[in-house]
N, C-alpha and C positions, 0 to 999 in steps of 0.2 A: 595725702591723697594717693590713690592707687595709680598704677601705670596706665590702665585703660582710661580713666578719667582725664589724666594729663594728655593723652593721645587725642581724645575727643576735643578737649579745649584747644590744643595746637591745631587741629584740623579746622576748627571754626575760625580761627584767627588766620589761617594760611590762605594764600591766593589759590585760584584753581590750578595754576601751573604747579605749584608746590604740592598740591594734593595729588595730582597725577604722579609726580615724582615719588612721593611717599608711597603710593599705592604700588608702583613698580618695585620699590625697595622692599615693601612687605611681601610681594609675590616672590621676588628673588630669595628672600629669607626663607620662605616656605618651601622653595624648591632646592634649597642648598643641600649640601652633602649631609649635614647633621640631620636635617629633616627627612632626607631619604633613608638614612640609616635607621632612624627612629620608627619609620613606617615600613620597614621590610616585611613584617608579617602580613600587614594589609596588602602590600604590593604582591606578595607571593600568593595570597588568597585570590586577588584579582586575576593574576596570571593563570592560576589553577582553573578558575571559572571560565576564562577565555578558552583554554585548552578543552575543557569539557564541552563548551558550546560548539566549538569547531568540530569536535569528534561527533557530537550528537547530530549536527547538520549533515556531516558527511554520511553517517549511517542512515539517516532519513532519505537522503538522495539515493544511496545504493538500494535501499529497500523499495523505493518508488520505481527505480529502473527494473528491479526484479519483478515487481507486481505488473508493470506494463508488459514485460516479456511473457510472463505467465498468462496474462489476459489475452495476448496475441495468439499464444498456443491454444488457449481455451477456445477462442473464436474459431480457429482453424478446425479444431476437433468437432465443434458444434456443427460447422458446415458439412464436414465429412459424414456426421451422424445423420443429418438431414437428407444428404444425398443417398446414403445407403438405404435409409428408411423408405425413401420415395421409389427407389429401385425394387426393394422388396415388396412394396405394395403393388407395383405394377406386375411383378412376377407372380403374385398370388391370383391375379385376375384369371377367371375361367378360360378366356380365350388364349392366354399365354400358356396356361397349363396344358390345354389341348394341343397347341403347337409343339410344345416340348415332348408331350407324350406321343404324338404321331411319329416322331423321329424313332422312337423305340418300338413302334408297331402297335401302340395301343390306341384305342379310340373310344369315344364316349358310349355309354350304354344306350340302347335303343328303347328298352323297357325300364320302367322304374324298379328300384331295388325291392326285394321282398324278404320277408323273415321266415325262418324255418322254425316251426313250433313242434315240440315233441310232447306227446300225450303222456302224462305221468302214469297213467294206468298201464300203458303198454310196457313201461320199463319194469314195473313190479311183477308183471306175469312172467317174465323171462327168468 
């Protein structure tokens, strides 16, 4: 018989306390020095994955902080834009233009604007 079948038969005949002890013994054998040495490539791979995971998480947190900072700056610039736009709209109003022009000595026209038309026949005669 093979070793595994002997172990199964022994476990069936053993009491619960003996099964627990044998489970601890198998666990200790799995964690022994020889088992660790045999599994060094796997443990190195797991350690590498842990380092990559930590690095990725830290990069994600840094990127999120930078995004939050940029969004805050963008929000401030948007408010400045809206403020300047509203000031410009009020400065374009006719009443505001008249007030600012009166400081320079200008005033609105009393008569509507007119156009000067030149007769093309008069130009050719000269």
